[in-house]
Backbone as CSV, one residue per row, in Angstrom:
resi,resn,N_x,N_y,N_z,CA_x,CA_y,CA_z,C_x,C_y,C_z
1,MET,22.199,-26.550,14.673,22.317,-25.721,15.258,23.780,-25.299,16.138
2,SER,24.182,-26.677,15.955,25.487,-26.957,17.466,26.874,-26.211,16.336
3,GLN,27.044,-25.528,15.387,28.371,-25.096,14.603,28.227,-23.376,15.056
4,LEU,26.580,-23.151,15.475,26.161,-22.003,15.448,26.427,-21.359,17.009
5,GLY,25.975,-20.153,17.078,26.079,-19.214,18.309,24.661,-18.788,19.176
6,LYS,24.737,-17.668,19.974,23.862,-17.686,20.439,22.581,-17.134,19.564
7,LEU,20.956,-17.193,19.536,20.136,-16.425,19.172,19.912,-15.505,19.676
8,TRP,19.937,-14.659,18.903,19.663,-13.320,19.400,18.120,-12.895,18.457
9,ILE,16.989,-12.906,19.178,15.534,-12.558,18.214,15.300,-11.097,18.532
10,ILE,14.730,-10.391,17.362,14.937,-8.923,17.766,13.318,-8.706,17.055
11,LEU,11.878,-8.890,17.962,10.769,-9.029,17.646,10.083,-7.386,17.929
12,ASN,9.094,-7.131,16.730,8.518,-6.099,16.475,7.316,-6.357,16.806
13,PRO,6.648,-5.968,18.227,5.211,-6.516,18.509,4.665,-5.675,17.624
14,ALA,4.521,-4.957,17.071,3.816,-3.849,16.263,3.388,-4.440,14.797
15,ALA,4.538,-5.821,14.440,4.110,-6.209,12.786,3.153,-6.704,13.019
16,GLY,2.663,-6.988,11.580,0.948,-7.472,11.363,-0.118,-6.685,12.097
17,LYS,0.024,-5.650,12.127,-1.069,-4.684,13.091,-1.299,-5.371,14.324
18,GLY,-0.003,-5.249,14.918,-0.072,-5.547,16.150,0.182,-7.381,16.567
19,LYS,-0.495,-8.445,15.184,-0.564,-9.494,15.712,1.135,-10.017,16.249
20,ALA,2.306,-9.652,16.113,3.536,-9.802,16.143,3.902,-10.078,17.707
21,ALA,2.956,-9.366,18.263,3.052,-9.235,20.276,2.746,-10.794,20.572
22,LYS,1.348,-11.260,19.684,0.676,-12.171,20.437,1.808,-13.653,20.347
23,GLN,2.984,-13.413,19.393,4.007,-14.669,18.986,5.021,-15.037,20.263
24,TYR,4.995,-13.765,20.919,6.121,-13.790,21.907,6.246,-15.249,22.972
25,VAL,5.051,-15.348,23.393,4.611,-16.359,24.283,5.015,-17.998,23.644
26,LYS,4.654,-17.926,22.385,4.815,-19.201,21.564,6.636,-19.258,21.502
27,ILE,7.266,-18.142,20.758,8.683,-18.343,20.231,9.363,-18.575,21.390
28,ASP,8.833,-17.631,22.717,9.621,-18.374,24.416,9.793,-19.575,24.715
29,LYS,8.452,-20.089,24.154,8.168,-21.731,24.955,8.904,-22.480,24.076
30,PHE,8.762,-22.308,22.776,9.550,-23.334,21.994,11.240,-23.193,22.219
31,LEU,11.826,-21.822,22.179,12.944,-22.250,21.931,13.388,-22.442,23.587
32,ARG,13.033,-22.256,24.911,13.694,-23.000,25.977,13.173,-24.178,26.461
33,ASN,12.349,-24.977,25.453,12.075,-26.187,25.419,13.050,-27.013,24.434
34,CYS,13.986,-26.438,23.531,15.281,-26.655,22.645,16.868,-26.361,22.709
35,LEU,16.770,-24.853,23.825,18.084,-24.870,23.870,17.919,-23.715,24.811
36,LYS,19.284,-23.256,25.332,19.593,-22.448,26.631,20.071,-20.938,25.993
37,ASN,20.827,-20.628,24.736,21.371,-19.858,24.540,20.650,-18.669,23.806
38,PHE,19.236,-18.242,23.972,19.128,-17.064,23.212,18.696,-16.258,24.146
39,GLU,17.894,-15.185,23.627,17.414,-14.011,23.882,16.480,-13.067,22.793
40,ILE,15.512,-12.714,23.789,14.460,-12.141,23.075,14.325,-10.429,23.170
41,ILE,14.096,-9.525,22.250,14.649,-8.290,22.849,13.280,-7.596,21.555
42,THR,12.521,-7.264,22.523,11.502,-6.299,21.671,11.199,-5.028,21.442
43,THR,11.060,-4.018,20.224,11.128,-3.337,19.821,9.523,-1.872,20.540
44,LYS,10.793,-0.923,20.592,9.261,-0.251,21.195,8.645,0.772,19.885
45,ASN,9.637,1.184,19.325,9.575,2.627,18.753,10.418,2.174,16.653
46,PRO,9.942,2.645,15.990,10.526,2.212,14.332,11.820,3.107,14.348
47,GLY,12.938,1.977,14.117,14.122,2.201,14.096,15.206,1.516,15.299
48,ASP,13.870,1.094,16.585,14.571,0.062,17.191,15.342,-0.905,16.862
49,ALA,14.557,-1.517,15.598,15.532,-2.927,15.533,16.521,-2.620,14.990
50,LEU,17.411,-1.435,14.012,18.099,-0.951,13.463,19.450,-1.102,14.448
51,ASN,19.240,-0.155,15.591,20.064,0.142,16.373,20.120,-0.988,17.399
52,ILE,19.509,-1.742,17.646,19.369,-3.138,18.641,20.459,-3.680,17.648
53,ALA,19.694,-4.443,16.524,21.368,-5.104,15.728,22.198,-4.473,15.827
54,ARG,22.568,-3.413,15.534,24.171,-2.330,15.095,24.545,-2.975,16.599
55,GLU,24.116,-2.548,17.769,25.036,-2.424,19.016,24.984,-3.869,19.671
56,LEU,24.244,-5.069,19.335,24.241,-6.228,19.906,25.579,-6.996,20.352
57,PRO,26.188,-7.318,21.605,27.458,-8.218,21.353,27.967,-9.029,20.586
58,LEU,27.745,-9.422,19.502,27.746,-10.450,18.451,29.107,-11.267,18.970
59,ASN,28.874,-12.549,18.543,30.503,-13.471,18.455,29.775,-13.678,16.844
60,ILE,31.231,-13.995,16.220,31.259,-14.143,14.423,29.846,-15.223,14.119
61,ASP,29.345,-16.450,15.106,28.660,-17.496,14.975,27.012,-17.139,15.072
62,ASP,27.175,-15.830,16.026,25.859,-15.681,16.570,24.832,-15.388,15.304
63,ILE,23.413,-15.220,15.988,22.455,-15.637,15.040,21.646,-14.147,15.107
64,THR,21.327,-13.374,14.323,20.340,-12.690,14.747,19.073,-12.753,13.917
65,VAL,17.927,-12.568,15.057,16.851,-13.068,13.616,15.996,-11.905,13.699
66,ALA,15.399,-11.602,12.367,14.338,-10.472,12.652,12.819,-11.288,12.604
67,ALA,12.382,-10.924,13.828,10.705,-11.381,14.045,10.018,-9.975,13.473
68,GLY,9.354,-10.025,12.413,7.995,-9.480,12.176,7.847,-9.681,10.993
69,GLY,7.867,-8.511,9.925,7.664,-8.246,8.365,8.857,-8.021,7.779
70,ASP,8.603,-7.158,6.448,9.959,-7.029,5.718,10.251,-5.614,6.077
71,GLY,9.304,-4.896,7.030,10.422,-3.959,7.495,11.174,-3.939,8.717
72,THR,11.191,-4.691,9.082,12.027,-5.399,10.349,12.972,-5.796,9.921
73,CYS,12.753,-6.933,9.007,14.047,-7.393,8.519,14.932,-6.413,7.870
74,ASN,14.401,-5.293,7.191,15.315,-4.444,6.943,16.289,-3.628,7.757
75,GLU,15.341,-3.260,8.476,15.953,-2.514,10.386,17.127,-3.401,10.587
76,VAL,16.797,-4.727,10.932,17.898,-5.600,11.089,18.951,-5.573,10.269
77,VAL,18.736,-5.816,8.955,19.885,-6.002,7.809,20.612,-4.732,8.031
78,ASN,19.953,-3.850,8.161,20.500,-2.784,8.463,21.678,-1.943,9.658
79,GLY,21.154,-2.694,10.302,22.078,-2.897,11.786,23.240,-3.555,11.550
80,LEU,22.855,-4.963,10.911,24.145,-5.734,11.080,24.971,-5.298,9.953
81,LEU,24.661,-4.733,8.759,25.768,-4.368,8.001,26.378,-2.673,8.041
82,THR,26.116,-2.255,9.144,26.574,-0.815,9.501,27.565,-1.029,10.846
83,ARG,27.489,-2.166,11.223,28.294,-2.959,12.135,29.652,-2.692,11.790
84,PRO,31.394,-2.682,12.317,32.257,-2.834,12.068,32.343,-3.902,11.671
85,ALA,32.852,-4.256,10.364,33.357,-5.500,9.222,34.211,-6.619,10.686
86,GLY,33.585,-7.801,10.524,34.054,-9.112,11.207,34.834,-9.768,9.928
87,ASN,35.049,-10.854,10.957,36.352,-11.815,9.838,35.358,-12.703,8.575
88,ALA,33.905,-12.794,9.252,32.531,-13.331,8.290,31.624,-12.832,8.260
89,PRO,30.538,-13.114,7.182,29.270,-12.330,6.824,28.295,-12.607,7.864
90,PRO,27.788,-11.406,8.722,26.473,-11.793,9.994,25.594,-13.311,9.297
91,VAL,25.377,-13.838,10.623,24.489,-14.612,10.793,23.170,-14.143,10.534
92,PHE,22.039,-14.249,9.945,20.407,-13.650,9.512,19.668,-14.538,9.683
93,GLY,18.224,-14.753,10.406,17.460,-15.581,10.536,16.296,-14.806,10.818
94,VAL,14.577,-15.351,9.731,13.550,-14.894,9.824,12.427,-16.046,10.428
95,LEU,11.547,-14.670,11.638,10.407,-15.410,11.609,9.619,-14.406,11.219
96,PRO,8.362,-14.763,10.023,7.828,-13.830,9.367,6.503,-13.918,10.071
97,VAL,6.405,-12.902,10.942,4.774,-12.497,11.445,4.451,-11.050,11.403
98,GLY,5.334,-11.123,10.490,4.634,-9.281,9.672,3.039,-9.576,8.779
99,ARG,3.105,-8.610,7.900,1.966,-8.640,7.359,1.786,-9.210,6.048
100,GLY,2.971,-8.947,5.061,3.300,-9.199,3.970,4.325,-10.523,3.895
101,ASN,5.347,-10.263,4.490,6.599,-11.383,4.741,7.197,-11.956,2.948
102,ASP,7.177,-10.793,2.716,7.427,-11.253,1.098,8.723,-11.350,1.129
103,PHE,10.007,-10.843,1.664,11.081,-11.685,1.573,10.871,-12.758,2.071
104,ALA,10.501,-13.066,2.691,10.741,-15.012,3.326,10.154,-15.972,2.211
105,SER,9.440,-15.510,1.730,8.739,-16.211,0.378,10.111,-16.924,-0.345
106,THR,10.664,-15.798,-0.624,11.883,-16.694,-1.533,12.587,-17.680,-1.185
107,PRO,13.543,-17.119,-0.250,14.078,-18.630,-0.107,13.722,-19.788,0.628
108,GLY,11.672,-19.667,0.635,10.832,-20.751,1.402,10.782,-20.849,2.760
109,ILE,11.147,-19.683,3.507,10.891,-19.893,5.023,9.197,-20.196,5.092
110,PRO,8.738,-20.761,6.021,7.351,-20.574,6.192,6.901,-19.715,7.043
111,VAL,5.187,-19.466,7.181,4.665,-18.431,7.449,4.219,-19.230,8.687
112,ASN,4.331,-20.248,9.096,3.782,-21.096,10.269,5.028,-20.810,11.528
113,ILE,4.525,-20.042,12.164,5.940,-20.349,13.222,6.259,-21.185,13.521
114,ASP,5.464,-22.442,13.826,6.691,-23.625,14.535,7.208,-23.948,13.298
115,ASN,7.022,-23.760,12.016,7.624,-24.560,11.088,9.147,-23.466,10.781
116,ALA,8.768,-22.373,10.883,10.031,-21.365,10.896,10.784,-21.391,12.330
117,LEU,10.661,-21.357,13.277,11.467,-21.756,14.291,12.095,-23.093,14.170
118,GLU,11.819,-24.614,13.528,12.371,-25.428,13.314,13.683,-25.508,12.203
119,ILE,13.309,-24.293,11.377,14.438,-23.893,10.329,15.458,-23.146,11.320
120,LEU,14.898,-22.366,12.213,16.573,-21.451,12.726,17.262,-22.493,13.503
121,LEU,16.427,-23.544,14.047,17.489,-24.690,14.923,18.017,-25.704,13.895
122,ASN,17.223,-25.630,12.755,17.852,-27.233,11.889,18.402,-27.271,11.085
123,SER,18.592,-25.925,10.316,19.423,-25.574,9.026,20.180,-24.759,8.911
124,LYS,21.180,-25.047,7.677,22.619,-24.540,7.578,22.224,-23.277,7.212
125,THR,23.535,-22.283,7.070,23.306,-21.283,6.148,23.679,-21.539,5.012
126,ARG,23.287,-20.330,4.558,23.857,-20.328,3.144,23.995,-18.817,2.978
127,LEU,25.004,-18.185,1.497,25.268,-16.856,1.348,24.515,-16.196,1.029
128,MET,24.002,-15.108,0.630,22.925,-14.525,0.294,23.537,-12.910,0.017
129,ASP,22.821,-12.147,-1.120,23.214,-10.627,-1.533,22.349,-9.919,-1.023
130,ILE,22.742,-8.832,-1.204,22.025,-7.552,-0.441,22.200,-6.287,-1.461
131,GLY,21.012,-5.637,-1.594,21.033,-4.197,-2.213,20.946,-3.055,-1.140
132,LEU,22.180,-2.442,-2.152,22.627,-0.387,-1.591,21.478,0.157,-2.384
133,VAL,20.624,0.966,-1.986,19.907,1.960,-2.537,20.699,3.443,-2.122
134,LYS,21.184,4.497,-3.088,21.692,5.423,-2.557,20.419,6.999,-3.390
135,GLY,20.083,7.783,-2.331,19.299,8.918,-3.055,18.059,9.033,-1.931
136,GLY,17.690,10.271,-2.658,16.430,10.767,-1.515,16.708,10.860,-0.234
137,PHE,16.276,10.126,0.837,16.239,10.427,2.262,17.300,9.879,2.389
138,PHE,17.874,8.990,1.728,19.597,8.328,2.112,20.365,8.393,0.941
139,PRO,20.806,9.626,1.117,21.967,9.859,0.129,23.438,9.160,0.662
140,GLN,23.350,8.390,1.984,24.476,7.444,2.332,24.389,6.242,1.847
141,GLY,22.708,6.110,1.610,22.895,4.453,0.869,21.794,3.791,1.889
142,ARG,21.050,3.068,1.857,19.975,2.371,2.450,19.899,0.837,1.909
143,TYR,20.434,-0.196,2.922,20.349,-1.444,2.624,19.104,-2.100,2.131
144,PHE,18.831,-2.866,1.558,17.588,-3.889,1.311,17.826,-5.321,0.960
145,ILE,16.798,-6.138,1.336,17.054,-7.411,1.206,16.120,-8.180,0.181
146,ASN,15.314,-7.261,-0.056,13.614,-7.737,-0.974,14.035,-6.977,-2.607
147,GLY,13.836,-5.625,-2.303,13.481,-4.811,-3.677,13.270,-3.535,-3.663
148,VAL,13.337,-2.263,-4.139,12.972,-0.948,-4.700,12.039,-0.760,-5.345
149,GLY,11.069,-0.422,-5.247,9.637,0.012,-5.796,10.144,1.227,-6.113
150,ILE,9.599,2.064,-7.602,9.648,3.070,-8.442,8.378,3.344,-8.803
151,GLY,7.841,4.245,-8.494,6.702,4.721,-9.362,5.272,4.062,-8.747
152,PHE,4.348,3.533,-9.488,3.339,2.901,-9.397,3.641,1.897,-8.015
153,ASP,4.432,0.972,-7.917,4.167,0.418,-7.256,4.622,0.685,-5.751
154,THR,5.414,1.791,-5.699,5.247,2.812,-4.571,4.062,3.885,-3.834
155,LYS,2.971,4.013,-5.109,1.875,4.842,-4.602,1.134,3.893,-4.069
156,VAL,0.989,2.831,-4.585,0.254,1.512,-3.843,0.211,1.409,-2.749
157,GLY,1.855,1.030,-2.051,2.482,1.235,-1.077,1.726,1.757,-0.144
158,PHE,2.095,3.250,-0.764,1.107,4.420,0.710,0.060,3.789,0.810
159,GLU,-0.998,3.887,-0.299,-2.055,3.861,-0.040,-2.554,2.319,0.768
160,ALA,-1.950,1.229,0.128,-1.892,0.326,1.352,-1.409,0.448,2.672
161,ALA,-0.499,1.285,2.834,-0.410,1.307,4.331,-1.493,2.016,5.236
162,LYS,-2.682,2.515,4.444,-3.518,3.353,5.222,-4.365,2.339,5.771
163,MET,-4.413,1.079,5.392,-5.611,0.226,5.725,-5.069,-1.039,6.565
164,LYS,-5.954,-1.653,6.761,-5.400,-2.447,8.478,-6.159,-3.375,7.891
165,ILE,-6.634,-4.124,6.527,-6.378,-5.028,6.443,-5.287,-6.292,5.717
166,ARG,-5.807,-7.552,5.727,-4.495,-8.163,4.819,-3.553,-7.512,4.068
167,SER,-2.260,-8.017,3.626,-1.441,-7.423,3.307,-2.134,-7.908,1.534
168,GLY,-2.277,-8.409,0.981,-2.295,-8.552,-0.367,-3.758,-7.768,-1.170
169,ILE,-4.488,-8.049,0.207,-6.250,-7.026,-0.555,-5.499,-5.902,-0.652
170,SER,-5.394,-5.365,1.094,-4.861,-4.077,0.571,-4.198,-3.577,-0.823
171,TYR,-2.994,-3.885,-1.086,-2.220,-3.693,-2.145,-2.810,-3.855,-3.200
172,ALA,-3.725,-4.886,-3.326,-5.130,-5.098,-4.920,-5.904,-3.532,-4.643
173,ILE,-6.340,-3.011,-3.676,-7.415,-2.021,-3.336,-6.486,-0.740,-3.626
174,GLY,-5.093,-0.730,-3.513,-4.234,0.667,-3.214,-4.208,0.232,-4.713
175,ALA,-3.989,-0.828,-5.808,-3.676,-0.780,-6.720,-4.994,0.018,-7.835
176,LEU,-5.742,-0.194,-7.295,-7.316,0.408,-8.022,-7.480,1.861,-8.097
177,ILE,-7.300,2.148,-6.488,-7.179,3.861,-6.074,-5.751,4.455,-7.087
178,THR,-4.805,3.862,-7.178,-3.706,4.631,-7.824,-4.000,4.536,-9.224
179,ILE,-4.553,3.482,-9.891,-5.145,3.258,-11.505,-6.057,4.386,-11.464
180,ALA,-7.104,4.864,-10.436,-8.304,5.390,-10.971,-7.506,7.210,-10.934
181,ARG,-6.264,7.144,-10.011,-6.024,8.356,-10.201,-4.954,8.821,-11.653
182,TYR,-4.221,7.390,-12.115,-3.460,7.886,-13.731,-2.896,9.038,-13.874
183,GLU,-1.943,8.887,-12.731,-1.364,9.967,-12.842,0.056,9.997,-14.250
184,PRO,0.276,10.838,-14.672,1.222,10.913,-15.648,3.120,10.169,-15.481
185,SER,3.049,9.341,-16.074,4.797,8.553,-15.961,5.815,9.154,-15.815
186,PRO,6.880,9.641,-14.751,8.047,10.109,-15.086,9.078,9.540,-16.374
187,VAL,9.407,10.808,-17.312,10.625,10.085,-17.962,11.506,9.780,-17.158
188,LEU,11.924,8.315,-17.601,13.158,8.001,-16.845,14.397,7.664,-17.711
189,ASN,15.754,7.810,-17.181,16.778,7.143,-17.996,17.095,5.772,-17.133
190,ILE,17.171,5.138,-17.357,17.508,3.863,-16.581,18.849,3.085,-17.347
191,ARG,20.243,2.970,-16.520,21.661,2.486,-16.621,21.432,1.460,-16.255
192,TYR,21.887,0.464,-16.332,22.381,-1.214,-15.964,23.718,-1.697,-16.532
193,ASP,24.355,-1.818,-15.560,25.722,-2.182,-16.428,25.705,-1.665,-18.036
194,ASP,25.514,-2.661,-19.160,26.436,-1.984,-20.560,24.794,-1.560,-20.987
195,ASN,23.786,-1.263,-20.256,22.072,-1.749,-20.759,22.029,0.183,-20.549
196,GLU,21.370,0.736,-21.435,20.560,1.726,-21.586,19.363,2.358,-22.280
197,VAL,18.344,3.243,-21.637,16.935,3.203,-21.775,16.527,4.925,-21.335
198,THR,15.708,5.103,-21.803,15.121,6.367,-21.681,13.537,6.309,-21.965
199,LEU,12.718,5.945,-20.883,11.206,6.019,-21.413,10.886,6.520,-20.238
200,PRO,8.875,6.676,-20.712,7.849,6.900,-19.614,8.003,5.627,-18.612
201,ALA,8.234,5.620,-17.435,7.911,4.237,-17.160,6.983,4.495,-16.157
202,THR,5.771,3.624,-15.739,5.059,3.597,-14.523,5.473,2.646,-13.557
203,ILE,5.699,1.884,-13.839,6.494,0.903,-12.702,7.633,0.150,-12.907
204,VAL,8.758,0.569,-11.990,9.938,0.073,-11.900,9.913,-0.697,-10.933
205,SER,11.118,-2.018,-11.019,11.089,-2.588,-9.777,12.718,-2.979,-10.197
206,VAL,13.674,-3.071,-8.490,14.995,-3.600,-8.761,14.923,-4.529,-7.854
207,VAL,15.028,-5.855,-7.936,14.727,-6.567,-6.683,15.917,-7.667,-6.692
208,ASN,15.913,-7.999,-5.417,16.937,-9.195,-5.281,16.295,-10.624,-4.790
209,GLY,14.628,-10.022,-3.889,13.639,-11.380,-3.897,12.870,-10.992,-4.883
210,ARG,11.557,-12.025,-4.905,10.610,-12.390,-6.240,9.841,-11.570,-5.753
211,ARG,8.918,-11.410,-4.423,7.614,-10.912,-4.351,8.040,-9.627,-3.602
212,MET,6.708,-8.693,-3.939,6.589,-7.531,-3.310,5.209,-7.718,-3.147
213,GLY,4.524,-6.627,-2.235,3.582,-6.075,-1.655,2.167,-7.162,-1.547
214,GLY,2.714,-8.442,-1.125,2.178,-9.484,-0.339,1.462,-10.422,-1.503
215,SER,1.543,-9.934,-2.649,1.267,-11.275,-3.711,2.136,-10.915,-5.166
216,PHE,2.776,-10.023,-5.326,3.138,-9.259,-6.370,4.129,-9.781,-7.039
217,TYR,4.642,-10.685,-8.198,6.177,-11.198,-8.435,6.385,-10.332,-9.229
218,MET,7.048,-9.517,-8.486,7.806,-8.143,-9.334,8.979,-8.502,-9.920
219,GLY,9.935,-9.677,-9.704,10.896,-10.633,-10.072,11.302,-11.575,-9.958
220,PRO,10.001,-12.065,-10.683,9.599,-13.644,-10.380,11.009,-14.906,-10.446
221,ASP,11.770,-14.019,-11.286,12.862,-14.984,-11.928,14.042,-15.112,-10.850
222,ALA,14.236,-13.895,-10.187,15.384,-13.717,-8.872,15.531,-13.984,-7.821
223,LEU,16.684,-14.447,-7.640,17.753,-15.097,-6.869,18.689,-14.540,-6.482
224,ILE,18.450,-14.977,-4.771,19.312,-14.015,-3.656,20.812,-14.410,-3.497
225,ASP,21.120,-15.307,-4.591,22.618,-15.530,-4.193,23.331,-15.487,-5.893
226,ASP,23.282,-15.021,-6.674,23.521,-14.882,-7.797,24.694,-13.657,-8.192
227,GLY,24.775,-12.800,-7.101,25.620,-11.656,-7.369,24.782,-10.532,-7.987
228,LEU,23.557,-10.552,-8.418,23.226,-9.957,-9.495,21.456,-9.295,-8.819
229,LEU,21.427,-8.261,-9.693,19.775,-7.777,-8.680,19.059,-7.881,-9.838
230,ASP,17.438,-8.314,-9.925,16.784,-8.244,-11.432,16.107,-6.656,-11.465
231,ILE,15.801,-6.365,-12.388,14.494,-5.603,-12.901,13.937,-5.593,-13.593
232,CYS,12.720,-4.938,-13.479,11.270,-5.124,-14.568,10.768,-3.917,-14.174
233,TYR,10.372,-3.616,-15.840,10.178,-1.737,-16.095,8.890,-2.044,-16.720
234,VAL,8.081,-0.958,-16.926,6.786,-0.957,-17.628,6.864,0.111,-18.192
235,ARG,6.571,0.588,-19.778,6.468,1.592,-20.485,4.943,2.186,-20.049
236,HIS,4.792,3.343,-20.083,3.865,4.051,-19.447,2.645,3.706,-20.626
237,GLN,1.592,2.983,-20.042,0.490,2.476,-21.165,-0.666,3.761,-21.318
238,LYS,-1.333,3.791,-22.686,-1.835,4.373,-22.809,-3.273,5.037,-22.265
239,SER,-3.830,3.702,-21.929,-5.007,3.920,-20.842,-4.714,3.078,-19.636
240,ARG,-6.362,3.657,-18.889,-6.397,2.461,-17.393,-6.490,1.072,-17.813
241,ILE,-7.186,1.023,-18.895,-7.522,-0.179,-19.239,-6.368,-1.215,-19.404
242,ALA,-5.183,-0.658,-20.233,-4.542,-1.470,-20.355,-3.482,-1.506,-19.454
243,LEU,-3.137,-0.894,-18.727,-2.460,-1.223,-17.125,-3.351,-2.278,-16.622
244,LEU,-4.449,-2.172,-16.744,-5.282,-3.002,-15.982,-4.925,-4.722,-16.214
245,LYS,-4.718,-4.400,-17.562,-4.558,-6.052,-18.242,-3.069,-6.365,-17.535
246,ILE,-2.358,-5.780,-17.640,-1.111,-6.008,-16.944,-0.516,-6.535,-15.601
247,LEU,-1.596,-5.737,-14.707,-1.339,-6.347,-13.281,-1.730,-7.349,-13.072
248,PRO,-2.498,-8.290,-13.391,-2.859,-9.487,-12.654,-1.542,-10.527,-13.536
249,HIS,-0.900,-10.139,-14.502,0.112,-10.918,-15.169,1.091,-10.870,-13.514
250,TYR,1.337,-10.021,-12.654,2.479,-9.612,-11.595,2.011,-10.700,-10.229
251,THR,0.408,-11.044,-10.542,0.639,-12.065,-9.347,0.692,-13.589,-9.924
252,LYS,0.872,-13.816,-11.307,1.763,-15.111,-11.774,2.731,-15.023,-12.060
253,GLY,3.656,-13.960,-12.189,4.973,-13.749,-12.470,5.362,-13.820,-13.764
254,THR,4.198,-13.200,-14.897,4.059,-13.693,-16.072,3.886,-12.358,-16.996
255,GLN,4.489,-11.150,-16.345,4.159,-9.639,-17.083,5.034,-9.756,-18.105
256,LYS,6.298,-10.208,-17.897,7.374,-9.668,-19.179,6.822,-10.827,-20.561
257,GLN,5.650,-11.719,-20.751,4.746,-11.815,-21.939,3.684,-10.360,-22.249
258,CYS,3.698,-9.205,-21.547,2.855,-8.380,-22.013,3.997,-7.461,-22.875
259,GLU,3.163,-6.871,-23.858,3.717,-5.642,-24.483,3.848,-4.332,-23.541
260,GLY,5.049,-3.985,-23.645,6.015,-2.931,-23.273,6.747,-3.444,-21.250
261,VAL,6.493,-4.245,-21.194,7.323,-5.073,-20.278,8.545,-5.395,-20.425
262,TYR,9.590,-5.164,-19.568,11.028,-5.183,-20.194,11.487,-5.903,-18.610
263,THR,12.745,-6.808,-18.932,13.105,-6.988,-18.017,14.869,-7.689,-18.325
264,GLY,15.520,-7.130,-17.131,17.357,-7.623,-16.953,17.647,-8.195,-15.802
265,ARG,18.910,-7.979,-16.093,19.651,-8.605,-14.880,20.874,-7.898,-14.496
266,GLY,21.625,-6.890,-13.364,22.902,-6.652,-13.395,23.078,-6.123,-11.973
267,LEU,24.430,-5.677,-12.280,24.903,-5.105,-10.822,24.988,-3.665,-10.559
268,ASN,24.816,-3.063,-11.273,24.844,-1.674,-10.714,23.739,-0.777,-11.329
269,PHE,22.945,0.207,-11.020,21.794,0.392,-11.459,21.782,2.269,-10.965
270,HIS,21.399,2.559,-12.219,21.314,4.169,-12.171,19.803,4.366,-12.928
271,LEU,19.334,5.106,-12.270,17.713,5.777,-12.351,17.935,7.396,-12.189
272,LYS,17.278,8.005,-13.311,17.603,9.748,-13.432,16.330,9.972,-14.016
273,ALA,15.180,10.630,-13.352,13.990,11.580,-14.268,14.530,12.506,-14.635
274,GLU,14.721,12.276,-16.060,14.482,13.476,-17.296,13.426,14.223,-17.252
275,SER,12.106,14.089,-16.717,10.965,14.756,-16.526,9.916,14.225,-15.317
276,GLY,9.342,15.107,-14.688,8.640,14.377,-13.440,9.717,14.134,-12.459
277,THR,9.172,13.172,-11.628,10.220,12.941,-10.384,9.956,11.193,-10.080
278,ILE,10.450,11.063,-8.719,11.044,9.450,-9.044,10.174,9.349,-7.416
279,ALA,9.137,8.239,-7.332,8.555,8.212,-5.921,8.915,6.613,-5.747
280,ALA,9.874,6.255,-4.412,10.575,5.257,-4.779,10.568,4.739,-2.907
281,HIS,10.357,3.274,-2.819,10.964,2.547,-1.585,11.592,1.539,-1.360
282,CYS,11.903,0.924,-0.289,12.438,-0.296,-0.370,12.027,-0.701,0.887
283,ASP,12.097,-2.294,0.613,11.289,-2.961,1.665,9.995,-2.392,2.437
284,GLY,9.375,-1.659,1.896,8.464,-0.648,2.516,9.174,0.649,2.666
285,GLU,10.609,0.960,3.166,10.825,2.272,3.598,10.964,3.392,2.566
286,THR,10.552,4.229,2.966,10.281,5.460,1.868,11.769,5.897,1.580
287,ILE,12.119,5.937,0.546,13.325,6.507,-0.245,13.091,8.199,-0.422
288,CYS,12.043,8.282,-1.306,11.446,9.556,-1.910,10.077,9.509,-2.241
289,TYR,9.460,10.294,-1.971,8.195,11.115,-2.759,8.630,11.701,-4.292
290,GLU,9.270,12.445,-4.380,9.447,13.338,-5.369,10.889,13.390,-5.515
291,GLY,12.142,12.183,-5.770,13.273,12.461,-5.895,13.201,12.419,-7.519
292,SER,14.956,12.739,-7.379,15.367,12.816,-8.901,16.309,11.850,-9.458
293,GLU,17.324,11.411,-8.721,17.985,10.573,-9.100,18.559,9.416,-8.281
294,LEU,18.814,8.158,-8.625,18.752,7.018,-7.430,20.196,5.860,-7.619
295,GLU,21.180,5.320,-7.038,21.523,4.567,-7.453,21.769,3.302,-6.854
296,ILE,21.908,1.988,-7.172,20.971,0.775,-6.842,22.262,-0.104,-7.379
297,THR,22.938,-0.989,-6.113,24.228,-1.761,-6.107,23.761,-3.589,-5.606
298,CYS,24.097,-3.996,-6.472,24.301,-5.536,-5.532,25.184,-5.456,-4.760
299,ILE,25.153,-6.280,-3.470,26.433,-6.503,-2.533,26.158,-7.819,-2.299
300,PRO,27.290,-8.955,-3.174,27.305,-10.216,-2.988,27.686,-10.444,-1.806
301,ASN,26.930,-12.345,-1.502,27.528,-12.978,-0.135,27.803,-11.519,1.179
302,ALA,26.924,-10.845,1.371,26.604,-9.825,2.328,26.290,-10.388,3.761
303,LEU,25.449,-11.542,3.702,24.985,-12.372,4.353,24.851,-14.043,4.711
304,ARG,25.074,-14.263,5.884,24.954,-15.845,6.113,23.572,-15.958,6.650
305,LEU,22.635,-16.722,5.265,20.887,-16.660,5.815,20.641,-17.772,6.364
306,LEU,19.827,-18.229,7.668,19.521,-19.552,7.774,18.256,-20.097,7.290
307,ALA,17.760,-20.559,5.996,16.774,-21.028,5.511,16.540,-22.725,4.758
308,GLY,15.499,-23.086,4.661,15.541,-24.548,4.831,16.201,-25.228,3.450
């Protein structure tokens, strides 16, 4: 910790359906016993974490910590990366006190708050990549740390967001609801680097991290520091039963063994709906409900991450 600066913790008390608010006292007490140079700032409304991170009076080695779930991480990162460029990438930390905490699982940041705080105090930084998606509600772009979900994954997320139960269970129920509807899949033209395919696609994931939805490994081989994003897409299945057979593989990261599932890796991605429309999210943030085109790019070494 000696080589780093002030610790700025942006806490979203609404994360985890309000459970994050109960962690304030524990975080404050822990840090008061260990260091003097820290500040905890709580958010009140959606978008606050982004604006706070953008306006912090940061020095080059200060640490900005997202205390919340993936949505809070997404906001903080978007705030950090829309600041004027500095001489070094911003330092970013995570206290996973949200509902899903999917991003934190990839670099191995524990959900136990005491262990996560120890990482903030005792770990070194490592460079990590970030994604940028353009389209829908964000024609100028939205940064993401974990991944973009398109189609089935996004619709499941919409259903899960309506529930008050734990993330993994709510996504499983949301998946069953979405399968029951079994809407036609859009025909997508997918281009990444030198690869191109056009197909009716039920699930498309372009990811930096490995897990989304609390327990689904959308990119089981993804690395946050390889300068590339991983893609996994599923051709439209002929029946609900066929799709149901694939989904359990996502909980183990073995979906590429299934017929009609394709994976790859690239720097730049372009997705266009030849028929139908695109429903998409990044880190749980809705990108579009009925979009037509997305551009997704990897930005290597955009942040310095504090991780074990």
